[in-house]
Backbone as JSON Lines, residues from 0, in Angstrom:
{"i":0,"aa":"X","n":[1.71,18.08,27.55],"ca":[0.53,17.12,28.02],"c":[-0.93,17.56,28.47]}
{"i":1,"aa":"X","n":[-1.68,17.03,28.03],"ca":[-3.17,17.44,28.65],"c":[-3.85,16.64,29.38]}
{"i":2,"aa":"X","n":[-4.95,16.85,30.39],"ca":[-5.34,15.96,31.54],"c":[-5.95,14.94,30.37]}
{"i":3,"aa":"X","n":[-5.93,13.36,30.72],"ca":[-6.92,12.2,30.22],"c":[-8.04,12.45,30.92]}
{"i":4,"aa":"X","n":[-8.42,13.04,31.82],"ca":[-10.14,12.88,32.29],"c":[-10.34,14.2,33.19]}
{"i":5,"aa":"X","n":[-9.31,14.23,34.42],"ca":[-9.83,15.18,35.38],"c":[-10.61,16.66,35.21]}
{"i":6,"aa":"X","n":[-9.97,17.06,34.23],"ca":[-10.78,18.46,33.98],"c":[-10.87,18.58,32.42]}
{"i":7,"aa":"X","n":[-10.79,17.26,31.71],"ca":[-11.16,17.62,30.31],"c":[-12.48,17.66,30.05]}
{"i":8,"aa":"X","n":[-12.71,18.91,29.38],"ca":[-13.98,19.38,29.02],"c":[-14.42,20.54,29.45]}
{"i":9,"aa":"X","n":[-13.94,21.2,30.32],"ca":[-14.53,22.13,31.32],"c":[-14.04,23.19,30.72]}
{"i":10,"aa":"X","n":[-14.74,24.53,30.9],"ca":[-14.57,25.81,30.54],"c":[-13.12,26.77,31.35]}
{"i":11,"aa":"X","n":[-12.69,27.55,30.83],"ca":[-11.59,28.06,31.52],"c":[-12.19,28.51,33.0]}
{"i":12,"aa":"X","n":[-12.99,29.33,32.57],"ca":[-14.0,29.61,34.02],"c":[-14.15,28.46,35.07]}
{"i":13,"aa":"X","n":[-14.74,27.31,34.54],"ca":[-14.71,26.5,35.66],"c":[-13.86,25.79,35.87]}
{"i":14,"aa":"X","n":[-12.41,25.52,34.81],"ca":[-11.39,25.07,35.51],"c":[-10.48,26.23,36.42]}
{"i":15,"aa":"X","n":[-10.54,27.49,36.43],"ca":[-10.14,28.55,37.55],"c":[-10.7,28.32,38.88]}
{"i":16,"aa":"X","n":[-12.41,28.07,38.95],"ca":[-12.95,27.91,39.96],"c":[-12.49,26.49,41.03]}
{"i":17,"aa":"X","n":[-12.29,25.52,40.49],"ca":[-12.03,24.28,40.78],"c":[-10.61,24.31,41.1]}
{"i":18,"aa":"X","n":[-9.66,24.89,40.19],"ca":[-8.06,24.89,40.51],"c":[-8.31,26.09,41.94]}
{"i":19,"aa":"X","n":[-8.7,26.76,42.31],"ca":[-8.75,28.21,42.89],"c":[-9.66,27.01,44.5]}
{"i":20,"aa":"X","n":[-10.38,26.37,44.41],"ca":[-10.82,25.52,45.61],"c":[-9.87,24.77,45.94]}
{"i":21,"aa":"X","n":[-8.97,23.93,45.13],"ca":[-8.14,23.27,44.99],"c":[-6.9,23.19,45.86]}
{"i":22,"aa":"X","n":[-6.47,24.76,45.23],"ca":[-5.23,25.21,46.17],"c":[-5.73,25.81,47.39]}
{"i":23,"aa":"X","n":[-6.78,26.43,47.57],"ca":[-7.04,26.74,49.04],"c":[-7.52,25.8,50.02]}
{"i":24,"aa":"X","n":[-7.82,24.43,49.44],"ca":[-7.72,22.87,50.22],"c":[-6.68,22.5,50.39]}
{"i":25,"aa":"X","n":[-5.3,22.73,49.44],"ca":[-3.87,21.9,49.36],"c":[-4.27,20.42,48.68]}
{"i":26,"aa":"X","n":[-5.15,20.75,48.13],"ca":[-5.76,18.99,47.48],"c":[-4.59,18.43,46.8]}
{"i":27,"aa":"X","n":[-4.31,16.96,47.23],"ca":[-3.47,16.23,46.15],"c":[-4.55,15.38,45.64]}
{"i":28,"aa":"X","n":[-4.59,15.29,44.08],"ca":[-5.42,14.24,43.55],"c":[-4.28,13.55,42.39]}
{"i":29,"aa":"X","n":[-4.59,12.2,42.03],"ca":[-4.19,11.4,41.38],"c":[-4.79,11.1,39.82]}
{"i":30,"aa":"X","n":[-4.19,11.49,38.75],"ca":[-4.65,11.39,37.46],"c":[-3.16,11.23,36.58]}
{"i":31,"aa":"X","n":[-3.79,11.2,35.27],"ca":[-2.94,10.83,34.32],"c":[-3.33,11.72,33.2]}
{"i":32,"aa":"X","n":[-1.98,11.97,31.96],"ca":[-2.3,12.95,30.99],"c":[-1.9,12.71,29.79]}
{"i":33,"aa":"X","n":[-2.43,12.88,28.84],"ca":[-1.99,12.25,27.41],"c":[-0.48,13.07,26.77]}
{"i":34,"aa":"X","n":[-0.71,12.99,25.52],"ca":[0.46,13.91,25.03],"c":[2.22,13.0,25.5]}
{"i":35,"aa":"X","n":[2.99,13.85,24.78],"ca":[4.65,13.08,24.93],"c":[5.38,13.76,25.2]}
{"i":36,"aa":"X","n":[4.8,15.39,25.57],"ca":[5.75,16.47,26.07],"c":[6.82,16.25,26.83]}
{"i":37,"aa":"X","n":[6.05,15.17,28.06],"ca":[7.33,15.29,28.89],"c":[8.14,13.93,29.04]}
{"i":38,"aa":"X","n":[8.3,13.08,28.13],"ca":[8.97,11.96,27.74],"c":[10.5,12.49,28.04]}
{"i":39,"aa":"X","n":[11.11,11.53,28.33],"ca":[10.68,10.28,29.16],"c":[10.22,10.69,30.67]}
{"i":40,"aa":"X","n":[10.42,11.32,31.07],"ca":[10.1,11.53,32.36],"c":[8.7,11.11,32.93]}
{"i":41,"aa":"X","n":[7.85,11.68,32.21],"ca":[6.37,10.93,32.51],"c":[5.78,10.63,31.24]}
{"i":42,"aa":"X","n":[5.58,9.58,31.27],"ca":[4.73,8.66,29.94],"c":[3.45,8.82,29.76]}
{"i":43,"aa":"X","n":[2.55,8.92,28.61],"ca":[1.48,9.34,28.04],"c":[0.64,8.16,29.26]}
{"i":44,"aa":"X","n":[-0.36,8.79,29.6],"ca":[-1.25,7.67,30.63],"c":[-0.66,7.04,31.92]}
{"i":45,"aa":"X","n":[0.86,7.59,32.43],"ca":[1.36,7.49,33.77],"c":[0.49,8.08,34.64]}
{"i":46,"aa":"X","n":[0.3,7.27,35.85],"ca":[-0.48,7.8,37.0],"c":[0.54,8.98,37.64]}
{"i":47,"aa":"X","n":[0.04,10.2,38.04],"ca":[0.93,11.17,38.81],"c":[-0.22,12.01,40.03]}
{"i":48,"aa":"X","n":[0.8,12.16,41.06],"ca":[-0.3,12.91,42.23],"c":[0.11,14.35,42.06]}
{"i":49,"aa":"X","n":[-0.64,15.11,41.56],"ca":[-0.71,16.75,42.01],"c":[-0.81,17.18,43.03]}
{"i":50,"aa":"X","n":[-0.26,17.99,43.76],"ca":[-0.03,18.59,44.97],"c":[-0.66,19.95,44.32]}
{"i":51,"aa":"X","n":[-1.84,20.72,45.05],"ca":[-2.34,21.78,44.89],"c":[-2.12,22.78,45.92]}
{"i":52,"aa":"X","n":[-1.57,24.24,45.58],"ca":[-1.7,25.21,46.57],"c":[-0.17,25.37,47.42]}
{"i":53,"aa":"X","n":[0.27,24.92,46.48],"ca":[2.24,24.64,46.84],"c":[2.73,25.32,46.05]}
{"i":54,"aa":"X","n":[3.79,26.44,46.38],"ca":[4.41,27.07,45.21],"c":[5.68,25.97,44.7]}
{"i":55,"aa":"X","n":[5.71,26.64,42.85],"ca":[6.44,25.77,42.51],"c":[7.62,26.11,42.5]}
{"i":56,"aa":"X","n":[8.72,25.19,41.98],"ca":[9.85,25.6,42.01],"c":[10.75,24.86,40.97]}
{"i":57,"aa":"X","n":[12.03,25.81,40.7],"ca":[12.51,25.51,39.22],"c":[12.96,23.81,39.22]}
{"i":58,"aa":"X","n":[12.42,23.2,38.36],"ca":[12.42,21.93,38.36],"c":[11.07,21.01,38.7]}
{"i":59,"aa":"X","n":[10.4,21.56,39.51],"ca":[9.11,20.77,39.31],"c":[8.29,20.59,38.26]}
{"i":60,"aa":"X","n":[7.66,19.79,37.83],"ca":[6.33,19.8,36.9],"c":[5.05,20.54,37.15]}
{"i":61,"aa":"X","n":[4.89,21.56,36.5],"ca":[3.65,22.32,36.8],"c":[2.52,21.69,35.77]}
{"i":62,"aa":"X","n":[1.28,21.95,36.55],"ca":[-0.02,21.73,36.01],"c":[-0.59,22.95,36.11]}
{"i":63,"aa":"X","n":[-0.99,23.44,34.86],"ca":[-1.24,25.29,34.83],"c":[-2.45,24.98,33.72]}
{"i":64,"aa":"X","n":[-3.15,26.26,33.86],"ca":[-4.15,26.56,32.82],"c":[-3.63,27.59,31.94]}
{"i":65,"aa":"X","n":[-3.67,27.25,30.64],"ca":[-3.64,28.41,29.47],"c":[-4.38,28.33,28.26]}
{"i":66,"aa":"X","n":[-5.0,29.35,27.75],"ca":[-6.14,29.44,26.86],"c":[-7.39,28.59,27.42]}
{"i":67,"aa":"X","n":[-7.52,27.61,26.94],"ca":[-8.69,26.57,27.13],"c":[-8.52,25.33,27.4]}
{"i":68,"aa":"X","n":[-7.0,25.3,27.77],"ca":[-6.56,23.71,28.05],"c":[-6.09,23.69,29.43]}
{"i":69,"aa":"X","n":[-5.57,22.59,29.72],"ca":[-4.27,22.44,30.89],"c":[-3.28,21.99,30.44]}
{"i":70,"aa":"X","n":[-2.02,22.07,30.63],"ca":[-0.81,22.02,30.31],"c":[0.43,21.65,31.67]}
{"i":71,"aa":"X","n":[0.99,20.72,31.08],"ca":[2.21,19.83,32.21],"c":[3.34,19.78,31.51]}
{"i":72,"aa":"X","n":[4.12,20.98,32.15],"ca":[5.43,21.1,31.61],"c":[6.2,21.18,33.03]}
{"i":73,"aa":"X","n":[7.81,21.15,32.72],"ca":[8.55,21.62,33.88],"c":[8.98,22.98,34.16]}
{"i":74,"aa":"X","n":[8.87,23.4,35.16],"ca":[9.11,25.01,35.58],"c":[10.55,25.36,35.49]}
{"i":75,"aa":"X","n":[10.95,25.98,34.34],"ca":[12.68,26.04,34.17],"c":[12.98,27.15,34.51]}
{"i":76,"aa":"X","n":[12.08,28.26,34.9],"ca":[12.43,29.66,35.53],"c":[11.21,30.32,35.97]}
{"i":77,"aa":"X","n":[11.32,31.24,37.34],"ca":[10.44,31.74,37.38],"c":[10.6,32.99,38.46]}
{"i":78,"aa":"X","n":[9.88,33.71,38.7],"ca":[9.89,35.06,39.58],"c":[8.56,35.29,40.46]}
{"i":79,"aa":"X","n":[8.92,36.56,40.86],"ca":[7.17,36.43,41.91],"c":[6.06,36.98,40.72]}
{"i":80,"aa":"X","n":[6.12,37.24,39.55],"ca":[5.29,37.76,38.54],"c":[5.31,36.8,37.57]}
{"i":81,"aa":"X","n":[6.17,35.97,37.11],"ca":[5.79,34.59,36.23],"c":[6.89,33.51,36.21]}
{"i":82,"aa":"X","n":[5.88,32.42,35.75],"ca":[6.67,31.35,35.47],"c":[6.66,30.63,34.04]}
{"i":83,"aa":"X","n":[7.55,29.87,33.87],"ca":[8.16,29.49,32.38],"c":[8.24,28.04,32.72]}
{"i":84,"aa":"X","n":[7.71,27.63,31.53],"ca":[7.8,26.26,31.78],"c":[7.89,25.69,30.38]}
{"i":85,"aa":"X","n":[8.44,24.37,29.94],"ca":[8.89,23.94,28.86],"c":[8.91,23.0,29.12]}
{"i":86,"aa":"X","n":[8.17,21.6,28.25],"ca":[8.32,20.29,28.09],"c":[9.2,19.71,27.7]}
{"i":87,"aa":"X","n":[9.68,18.9,28.6],"ca":[10.9,18.07,28.62],"c":[11.41,17.48,27.03]}
{"i":88,"aa":"X","n":[10.27,17.27,26.13],"ca":[10.55,16.7,24.77],"c":[10.27,17.65,23.62]}
{"i":89,"aa":"X","n":[9.9,18.75,24.23],"ca":[9.81,20.16,23.46],"c":[11.04,20.77,22.78]}
{"i":90,"aa":"X","n":[10.98,21.14,21.99],"ca":[12.09,21.83,21.36],"c":[12.12,23.35,21.95]}
{"i":91,"aa":"X","n":[11.13,24.14,22.11],"ca":[11.02,25.35,22.58],"c":[10.1,25.99,23.59]}
{"i":92,"aa":"X","n":[10.35,26.74,24.89],"ca":[9.36,26.7,26.12],"c":[8.07,27.25,25.48]}
{"i":93,"aa":"X","n":[7.45,26.97,26.72],"ca":[5.85,27.92,26.4],"c":[6.11,29.36,26.37]}
{"i":94,"aa":"X","n":[4.93,29.96,26.22],"ca":[4.82,31.53,26.54],"c":[4.78,31.49,28.18]}
{"i":95,"aa":"X","n":[5.29,32.48,28.59],"ca":[4.96,32.15,30.35],"c":[3.84,32.55,30.84]}
{"i":96,"aa":"X","n":[3.4,32.1,32.11],"ca":[2.05,32.05,32.68],"c":[2.66,32.93,34.44]}
{"i":97,"aa":"X","n":[1.33,33.16,34.56],"ca":[1.09,33.76,35.83],"c":[1.23,32.88,36.55]}
{"i":98,"aa":"X","n":[1.63,33.37,38.17],"ca":[1.36,32.3,39.36],"c":[-0.09,32.08,39.33]}
{"i":99,"aa":"X","n":[-1.07,32.77,39.05],"ca":[-2.05,32.48,39.37],"c":[-3.33,31.63,38.24]}
{"i":100,"aa":"X","n":[-2.1,31.05,36.99],"ca":[-2.47,30.02,36.51],"c":[-2.38,28.51,36.9]}
{"i":101,"aa":"X","n":[-1.23,28.61,37.84],"ca":[-0.88,27.22,38.12],"c":[-2.11,26.48,38.92]}
{"i":102,"aa":"X","n":[-2.04,25.33,38.6],"ca":[-3.01,24.61,39.47],"c":[-2.37,23.74,40.26]}
{"i":103,"aa":"X","n":[-1.21,22.98,40.2],"ca":[-0.45,22.69,40.93],"c":[0.69,21.83,40.57]}
{"i":104,"aa":"X","n":[1.71,21.17,41.42],"ca":[2.79,20.63,41.04],"c":[3.03,19.16,41.17]}
{"i":105,"aa":"X","n":[3.62,18.6,40.36],"ca":[3.96,17.28,40.48],"c":[5.33,16.97,40.66]}
{"i":106,"aa":"X","n":[5.53,16.63,42.03],"ca":[7.41,16.95,42.75],"c":[7.73,15.43,42.17]}
{"i":107,"aa":"X","n":[9.14,15.25,42.77],"ca":[9.94,14.21,42.42],"c":[9.67,13.45,41.34]}
{"i":108,"aa":"X","n":[9.47,14.15,40.14],"ca":[9.84,13.85,38.42],"c":[11.49,13.8,38.22]}
{"i":109,"aa":"X","n":[11.87,12.54,38.02],"ca":[13.02,12.51,37.37],"c":[13.6,13.62,36.14]}
{"i":110,"aa":"X","n":[14.49,14.74,36.99],"ca":[15.07,15.57,35.59],"c":[15.65,15.41,34.71]}
{"i":111,"aa":"X","n":[15.6,15.82,33.39],"ca":[16.37,15.49,32.56],"c":[17.24,16.86,32.2]}
{"i":112,"aa":"X","n":[18.53,16.27,32.0],"ca":[19.78,16.94,31.37],"c":[19.72,17.71,30.41]}
{"i":113,"aa":"X","n":[19.6,19.32,30.7],"ca":[19.14,20.09,29.68],"c":[20.46,19.95,28.49]}
{"i":114,"aa":"X","n":[20.13,20.61,27.34],"ca":[21.29,20.43,26.36],"c":[21.47,21.93,26.22]}
{"i":115,"aa":"X","n":[22.67,22.0,25.64],"ca":[23.3,23.42,25.52],"c":[22.54,24.4,24.97]}
{"i":116,"aa":"X","n":[21.63,23.92,24.1],"ca":[20.8,24.85,23.3],"c":[19.92,25.57,24.06]}
{"i":117,"aa":"X","n":[19.22,24.55,25.23],"ca":[18.07,24.7,26.26],"c":[18.85,25.85,27.02]}
{"i":118,"aa":"X","n":[20.02,25.17,27.49],"ca":[20.67,26.4,28.81],"c":[21.36,27.68,27.93]}
{"i":119,"aa":"X","n":[21.27,27.78,26.45],"ca":[21.36,29.17,25.89],"c":[20.45,29.94,25.89]}
{"i":120,"aa":"X","n":[19.44,29.28,25.26],"ca":[18.22,30.01,25.2],"c":[17.51,30.54,26.42]}
{"i":121,"aa":"X","n":[17.79,29.75,27.5],"ca":[17.23,30.33,28.85],"c":[18.07,31.67,29.12]}
{"i":122,"aa":"X","n":[19.34,31.38,29.25],"ca":[19.94,32.7,29.39],"c":[19.34,33.97,28.46]}
{"i":123,"aa":"X","n":[19.48,33.79,27.7],"ca":[18.71,35.07,26.74],"c":[17.41,34.98,27.2]}
{"i":124,"aa":"X","n":[16.46,34.24,27.38],"ca":[15.29,34.59,27.49],"c":[14.91,35.26,29.21]}
{"i":125,"aa":"X","n":[15.24,34.79,29.99],"ca":[15.42,35.08,31.19],"c":[16.29,35.64,32.51]}
{"i":126,"aa":"X","n":[16.2,36.49,33.42],"ca":[16.69,37.01,34.21],"c":[15.81,37.22,35.31]}
{"i":127,"aa":"X","n":[16.15,37.29,36.4],"ca":[15.31,37.96,37.51],"c":[14.65,39.3,37.06]}
{"i":128,"aa":"X","n":[14.69,40.08,36.42],"ca":[14.36,41.04,36.84],"c":[13.65,41.52,34.95]}
{"i":129,"aa":"X","n":[13.84,40.63,34.31],"ca":[12.67,40.54,32.89],"c":[11.29,40.58,33.33]}
{"i":130,"aa":"X","n":[10.46,41.55,32.78],"ca":[9.05,41.65,33.28],"c":[8.42,40.65,32.28]}
{"i":131,"aa":"X","n":[6.97,40.13,32.31],"ca":[6.14,39.01,31.89],"c":[5.96,39.7,30.36]}
{"i":132,"aa":"X","n":[5.63,40.67,30.28],"ca":[5.87,41.26,28.54],"c":[6.54,41.03,28.23]}
{"i":133,"aa":"X","n":[8.17,41.36,28.35],"ca":[9.41,41.28,27.52],"c":[9.73,40.01,27.8]}
{"i":134,"aa":"X","n":[9.39,38.9,28.42],"ca":[9.54,37.48,28.21],"c":[8.45,36.75,27.31]}
{"i":135,"aa":"X","n":[7.5,37.32,27.15],"ca":[6.65,37.05,26.18],"c":[7.17,37.54,24.93]}
{"i":136,"aa":"X","n":[7.58,38.72,24.74],"ca":[7.89,39.12,23.58],"c":[9.17,37.91,22.99]}
{"i":137,"aa":"X","n":[10.15,37.88,24.09],"ca":[11.78,37.29,23.41],"c":[10.64,35.58,23.12]}
{"i":138,"aa":"X","n":[9.87,34.79,23.86],"ca":[9.69,33.8,23.67],"c":[8.7,33.48,22.39]}
{"i":139,"aa":"X","n":[8.06,34.96,22.1],"ca":[7.36,34.74,20.52],"c":[8.9,35.02,19.57]}
{"i":140,"aa":"X","n":[9.82,36.03,19.68],"ca":[10.48,35.79,18.62],"c":[11.25,34.75,18.18]}
{"i":141,"aa":"X","n":[11.6,33.91,19.67],"ca":[12.37,32.85,19.35],"c":[11.34,31.55,18.79]}
{"i":142,"aa":"X","n":[10.22,31.72,18.68],"ca":[9.21,31.04,17.96],"c":[9.09,31.3,16.42]}
{"i":143,"aa":"X","n":[9.14,32.83,15.86],"ca":[9.37,33.15,14.81],"c":[10.65,32.79,13.78]}
{"i":144,"aa":"X","n":[11.79,32.69,14.63],"ca":[12.92,32.43,14.13],"c":[12.72,30.79,13.52]}
{"i":145,"aa":"X","n":[12.37,30.44,14.59],"ca":[12.5,28.86,14.53],"c":[11.68,28.48,13.54]}
{"i":146,"aa":"X","n":[10.67,28.95,12.96],"ca":[9.32,28.85,12.12],"c":[10.24,29.29,10.92]}
{"i":147,"aa":"X","n":[10.63,30.54,10.62],"ca":[11.29,30.82,9.42],"c":[12.44,29.76,9.33]}
{"i":148,"aa":"X","n":[13.45,29.6,10.39],"ca":[14.37,28.62,10.18],"c":[14.16,27.6,9.4]}
{"i":149,"aa":"X","n":[13.07,26.75,10.08],"ca":[12.39,25.66,9.8],"c":[12.08,25.69,7.86]}
{"i":150,"aa":"X","n":[11.7,26.53,7.42],"ca":[11.15,26.84,6.04],"c":[12.49,26.99,4.84]}
{"i":151,"aa":"X","n":[14.0,26.95,5.68],"ca":[15.07,26.89,4.9],"c":[15.82,28.18,5.1]}
{"i":152,"aa":"X","n":[16.77,28.11,4.77],"ca":[17.97,28.88,5.1],"c":[17.81,30.29,4.05]}
{"i":153,"aa":"X","n":[17.13,30.35,2.68],"ca":[16.75,31.45,2.04],"c":[15.89,32.36,2.74]}
{"i":154,"aa":"X","n":[14.7,31.58,3.03],"ca":[13.3,32.08,3.43],"c":[14.02,33.12,5.04]}
{"i":155,"aa":"X","n":[14.47,32.54,5.85],"ca":[14.91,32.59,6.65],"c":[16.02,34.17,6.6]}
{"i":156,"aa":"X","n":[17.13,34.07,5.3],"ca":[17.88,35.23,5.41],"c":[17.16,35.96,4.72]}
{"i":157,"aa":"X","n":[16.04,36.16,4.05],"ca":[15.27,36.42,3.64],"c":[14.41,38.02,4.68]}
{"i":158,"aa":"X","n":[14.02,36.78,5.13],"ca":[12.97,37.36,6.47],"c":[14.04,38.69,7.26]}
{"i":159,"aa":"X","n":[15.23,37.81,7.71],"ca":[16.18,38.82,8.55],"c":[16.46,39.96,7.6]}
{"i":160,"aa":"X","n":[16.67,40.17,6.71],"ca":[17.13,41.08,5.64],"c":[15.75,41.9,5.79]}
{"i":161,"aa":"X","n":[14.84,41.69,5.58],"ca":[13.64,42.59,5.37],"c":[13.67,43.11,6.79]}
{"i":162,"aa":"X","n":[14.06,42.21,8.06],"ca":[13.43,42.79,9.2],"c":[14.47,44.45,9.61]}
{"i":163,"aa":"X","n":[15.63,43.97,8.83],"ca":[16.98,44.98,9.17],"c":[16.49,46.04,8.0]}
{"i":164,"aa":"X","n":[16.17,46.03,7.0],"ca":[15.69,47.2,6.04],"c":[14.57,47.67,6.99]}
{"i":165,"aa":"X","n":[13.59,47.28,7.41],"ca":[12.17,47.89,8.01],"c":[13.31,48.4,9.24]}
{"i":166,"aa":"X","n":[13.91,48.31,9.86],"ca":[14.24,49.2,10.8],"c":[15.43,50.04,10.77]}
{"i":167,"aa":"X","n":[15.98,49.89,9.73],"ca":[16.6,51.28,8.8],"c":[16.13,52.18,8.4]}
{"i":168,"aa":"X","n":[15.25,51.72,7.7],"ca":[14.5,52.92,7.06],"c":[13.56,53.5,8.16]}
{"i":169,"aa":"X","n":[13.18,52.84,9.3],"ca":[12.2,53.85,10.26],"c":[13.18,54.85,11.22]}
{"i":170,"aa":"X","n":[14.42,54.5,11.24],"ca":[15.34,55.59,12.07],"c":[15.7,56.31,11.04]}
């Protein structure tokens, strides 16, 4: 989900400056977001209260900056150095973010029961000791596998065979 108006059209530097001020003041503001990635918990255009300057917990919905955008997804895992978010309606998690990218949290959003697939994927991706670079590589691998699988079983098997052959020929 992306913001409908509050931070729309701002540069990453402007978003970072505003977010730093809001975090320092522990500001709470009401806004809405477009997009369907948080359905059914948050509908597009639904008014939500974003609290800045508080630490996110697993289960909270985080408002964060990534690239030139603002994202709104649920925190599914975190350590002191990274936060992993995942839209309730999305099939895969986001790349991890650092706590400095967090703008605020939306609390008391009804939880959606995770599927077995999501739970198993989280076990593979995360543990308390995984550094952010390894977590990023794991999430990227999941995206690559998903992309190959969506192209059909033959493409997937061919890519897997090529990867295995490359590994064996390097050794």
